[in-house]
N, C-alpha and C positions, 0 to 999 in steps of 0.2 A: 588381968594381965594381958598385954599385947606383945607382939615382937618388939625387940628392942630397937632403939634408934641409934642407926650406925651410919656414920659418914663413909666416904670411899676409904677404904683400906684393903690391905692385902690378906684374906682369910688365912689363919694359921692354925686352925683347929685340927685336931686329930683325924685321921681317917679310921672309920670303925666298920666292923661287919654288922649290918642291921640284923636284929633278931629274925631268925627263919629264912635268911637270904640264901641263895645258891652259893657254891664256893665261887671265889673270884669277884664278889660283889663288895664294894666298900663305899662308904659315904662320909662326906663331911658336912655337918649341919652348919648352915650359915646364920639362920634366924629361926627362932621357934617360940611359940606360944604355948605353954604347957597347959593353960586353962582351956583352949579351944582345940588343941592339936594342930593347928596351922603351922606349917613348917617349909622352910626352903633349904634345899641341900644340892651340893654337887654329888653326883653319883658316878663311880667308875665301875667298869666291868673289864676284867683282864681278858686278854685274847683267849678264845675258846670256851668262854664262859656259856654255859647252857642251863636253862631253866625248865627243860622238859619235865623233870621229875615232879616239879610243882604244879604242871598243868596251867590251865588257863586261870588268869588272876581277875578278881572282882574286889571291889572294897567300898566301904560305905562314906567315902569322901571324894571330893573333886580332886583331879590331878592334872597338872599341866607340865608337859615335858618338852624341853627343847634340846636337840641334840647337838653337842658343841663339837664333838670330834668322834671319828669312827662311824661305825654302823651297827644296827641291829636287824636281825632278820626274824620277821614273825612266821612261825611254823604253822599256825592256823590260817592265815592269809596268803602264805607263800610269797610274802613281799618283803624287800629289804628297804629299811629307812636309813637315810645317811644324814650326815652333819648339815645343819642349817633347817632340818625339818622340825615340825612342831606338832604336838597332840594335846588336845584339851578333852579329858574324859570326865563324864558325870558319874556320880556314885552308881554302882552295879554294872557298868559298862565292861563287857568282857574284853580281855586283852592278852596276847601272848599265847603259848610260850615262846620264848625267845632263844635264839642263839646269836652271839657276837664273836664271829671268827677273828676279827682284827683288833677287838676291844672297842670300847666306846665310853665317852664321858658325856653326862647330860646334866642339865640344871632342871631339878625336879621341884614343883611347888605344890603342896597338897593343903587343903582347907575343908573344914565340914560344910556340909549342905546348909545354905542360908535358911534362917527361920527360926 
């Protein structure tokens, strides 16, 4: 199975809280391949969202993130990332924890390691 073929449309899926997510985080899945785990989603963090309790994140898949609105502050790096910025993280790359004082909306694309 692969991601569905979709022509331009306005996504109207539900905004759900991902399993294990910090309070204030919601996502709208745009496309997903259940066989490989590849997915594309819009992710929103409410103002004041803080992932400190979850510590540094690492995962076994590729992750690409484009910040569409708002900002994220990386507590480990002491750096704030703003709308228009992009990250591409290979499996195992540490990142976060984060605080978003004003809230943030991002496009997140995840996919398994090729091979």
